[in-house]
N, CA, C and O atoms as a DFTB+ gen file, in Angstrom:
208 C
 N C O
     1  1     115.374     106.639     108.970
     2  2     115.610     106.680     107.537
     3  2     116.987     107.278     107.261
     4  3     117.465     108.152     107.985
     5  1     117.598     106.787     106.209
     6  2     118.897     107.357     105.845
     7  2     118.691     108.684     105.127
     8  3     117.581     109.005     104.705
     9  1     119.746     109.435     104.994
    10  2     119.658     110.754     104.372
    11  2     119.244     110.655     102.913
    12  3     118.461     111.475     102.434
    13  1     119.767     109.653     102.199
    14  2     119.428     109.521     100.777
    15  2     117.942     109.162     100.606
    16  3     117.295     109.622      99.665
    17  1     117.413     108.349     101.508
    18  2     115.990     108.006     101.432
    19  2     115.131     109.233     101.725
    20  3     114.109     109.451     101.075
    21  1     115.546     110.026     102.699
    22  2     114.810     111.251     102.997
    23  2     114.843     112.209     101.807
    24  3     113.826     112.799     101.443
    25  1     116.018     112.354     101.208
    26  2     116.137     113.227     100.042
    27  2     115.244     112.753      98.902
    28  3     114.586     113.557      98.242
    29  1     115.226     111.450      98.677
    30  2     114.392     110.888      97.616
    31  2     112.911     111.129      97.916
    32  3     112.143     111.487      97.023
    33  1     112.520     110.933      99.166
    34  2     111.129     111.141      99.556
    35  2     110.724     112.602      99.374
    36  3     109.634     112.893      98.880
    37  1     111.596     113.508      99.769
    38  2     111.311     114.944      99.603
    39  2     111.208     115.296      98.122
    40  3     110.315     116.040      97.718
    41  1     112.121     114.764      97.317
    42  2     112.096     115.037      95.873
    43  2     110.840     114.470      95.235
    44  3     110.233     115.109      94.376
    45  1     110.452     113.285      95.648
    46  2     109.243     112.663      95.110
    47  2     108.002     113.463      95.506
    48  3     107.110     113.680      94.686
    49  1     107.952     113.894      96.747
    50  2     106.835     114.714      97.197
    51  2     106.754     116.031      96.449
    52  3     105.667     116.479      96.085
    53  1     107.901     116.652      96.220
    54  2     107.922     117.912      95.470
    55  2     107.457     117.696      94.036
    56  3     106.746     118.535      93.483
    57  1     107.849     116.582      93.431
    58  2     107.427     116.283      92.063
    59  2     105.922     116.066      91.995
    60  3     105.266     116.552      91.074
    61  1     105.373     115.343      92.960
    62  2     103.922     115.104      92.984
    63  2     103.172     116.420      93.159
    64  3     102.167     116.656      92.488
    65  1     103.649     117.270      94.049
    66  2     102.999     118.577      94.265
    67  2     103.071     119.419      92.993
    68  3     102.099     120.083      92.634
    69  1     104.215     119.394      92.311
    70  2     104.363     120.159      91.065
    71  2     103.392     119.659      90.004
    72  3     102.793     120.459      89.286
    73  1     103.230     118.339      89.897
    74  2     102.300     117.770      88.906
    75  2     100.864     118.163      89.243
    76  3     100.100     118.552      88.360
    77  1     100.504     118.062      90.505
    78  2      99.143     118.424      90.923
    79  2      98.860     119.893      90.633
    80  3      97.791     120.234      90.125
    81  1      99.804     120.754      90.952
    82  2      99.614     122.192      90.693
    83  2      99.518     122.477      89.200
    84  3      98.730     123.325      88.782
    85  1     100.308     121.779      88.397
    86  2     100.262     121.972      86.947
    87  2      98.907     121.555      86.387
    88  3      98.324     122.263      85.567
    89  1      98.412     120.414      86.829
    90  2      97.103     119.945      86.368
    91  2      96.013     120.912      86.813
    92  3      95.126     121.251      86.030
    93  1      96.071     121.352      88.052
    94  2      95.053     122.273      88.566
    95  2      95.070     123.585      87.800
    96  3      94.010     124.119      87.472
    97  1      96.246     124.109      87.511
    98  2      96.305     125.386      86.796
    99  2      95.855     125.230      85.352
   100  3      95.243     126.144      84.799
   101  1      96.145     124.092      84.731
   102  2      95.692     123.902      83.355
   103  2      94.179     123.741      83.301
   104  3      93.539     124.223      82.366
   105  1      93.598     123.066      84.296
   106  2      92.136     122.952      84.353
   107  2      91.501     124.317      84.564
   108  3      90.477     124.629      83.958
   109  1      92.100     125.123      85.414
   110  2      91.594     126.478      85.650
   111  2      91.672     127.306      84.384
   112  3      90.755     128.065      84.072
   113  1      92.781     127.158      83.648
   114  2      92.945     127.902      82.399
   115  2      91.883     127.492      81.382
   116  3      91.289     128.343      80.721
   117  1      91.647     126.191      81.260
   118  2      90.651     125.705      80.297
   119  2      89.274     126.227      80.663
   120  3      88.542     126.687      79.787
   121  1      88.903     126.168      81.931
   122  2      87.576     126.640      82.323
   123  2      87.458     128.147      82.140
   124  3      86.386     128.634      81.783
   125  1      88.534     128.901      82.376
   126  2      88.463     130.347      82.192
   127  2      88.363     130.708      80.715
   128  3      87.698     131.682      80.362
   129  1      89.018     129.933      79.842
   130  2      88.896     130.236      78.415
   131  2      87.505     129.890      77.914
   132  3      86.995     130.554      77.012
   133  1      86.879     128.860      78.482
   134  2      85.504     128.541      78.088
   135  2      84.566     129.666      78.518
   136  3      83.662     130.036      77.769
   137  1      84.771     130.206      79.699
   138  2      83.948     131.327      80.162
   139  2      84.154     132.529      79.253
   140  3      83.193     133.203      78.882
   141  1      85.412     132.799      78.893
   142  2      85.706     133.930      78.009
   143  2      85.054     133.717      76.650
   144  3      84.559     134.672      76.052
   145  1      85.044     132.505      76.160
   146  2      84.436     132.211      74.863
   147  2      82.935     132.459      74.923
   148  3      82.358     132.993      73.976
   149  1      82.307     132.082      76.008
   150  2      80.870     132.324      76.166
   151  2      80.594     133.821      76.187
   152  3      79.634     134.283      75.571
   153  1      81.418     134.574      76.882
   154  2      81.236     136.029      76.962
   155  2      81.399     136.659      75.583
   156  3      80.669     137.587      75.233
   157  1      82.356     136.159      74.797
   158  2      82.579     136.698      73.451
   159  2      81.442     136.299      72.522
   160  3      81.007     137.107      71.701
   161  1      80.953     135.067      72.636
   162  2      79.907     134.572      71.743
   163  2      78.522     135.095      72.094
   164  3      77.637     135.112      71.238
   165  1      78.319     135.521      73.329
   166  2      76.987     135.927      73.775
   167  2      76.380     137.036      72.924
   168  3      75.224     136.895      72.526
   169  1      77.074     138.126      72.616
   170  2      76.455     139.166      71.782
   171  2      76.029     138.668      70.408
   172  3      74.995     139.081      69.886
   173  1      76.831     137.777      69.823
   174  2      76.482     137.216      68.513
   175  2      75.222     136.372      68.627
   176  3      74.344     136.449      67.768
   177  1      75.126     135.570      69.678
   178  2      73.948     134.727      69.871
   179  2      72.706     135.583      70.099
   180  3      71.631     135.277      69.585
   181  1      72.858     136.643      70.862
   182  2      71.719     137.538      71.112
   183  2      71.290     138.207      69.807
   184  3      70.095     138.339      69.543
   185  1      72.242     138.624      69.003
   186  2      71.935     139.268      67.729
   187  2      71.203     138.304      66.791
   188  3      70.235     138.676      66.128
   189  1      71.690     137.053      66.751
   190  2      71.029     136.049      65.904
   191  2      69.628     135.761      66.375
   192  3      68.710     135.637      65.563
   193  1      69.447     135.653      67.689
   194  2      68.129     135.375      68.233
   195  2      67.182     136.560      67.964
   196  3      66.002     136.354      67.678
   197  1      67.683     137.763      68.054
   198  2      66.860     138.947      67.844
   199  2      66.457     139.100      66.386
   200  3      65.382     139.624      66.094
   201  1      67.304     138.650      65.471
   202  2      66.996     138.808      64.036
   203  2      65.998     137.804      63.531
   204  3      65.453     137.983      62.442
   205  1      65.731     136.741      64.288
   206  2      64.774     135.712      63.831
   207  2      63.354     136.127      64.083
   208  3      62.427     135.383      63.761
């Protein structure tokens, strides 16, 4: 392979890895915020259930 093709391949691989990591971290963030929301909402739900 020529040097320019190798450089392009390395750049393309780095871009794909960056996209994969970005998607993975955003999915992790979304799932962690859902867990946090459940933890915040739980006392309210327990209070509502107890008052019925």
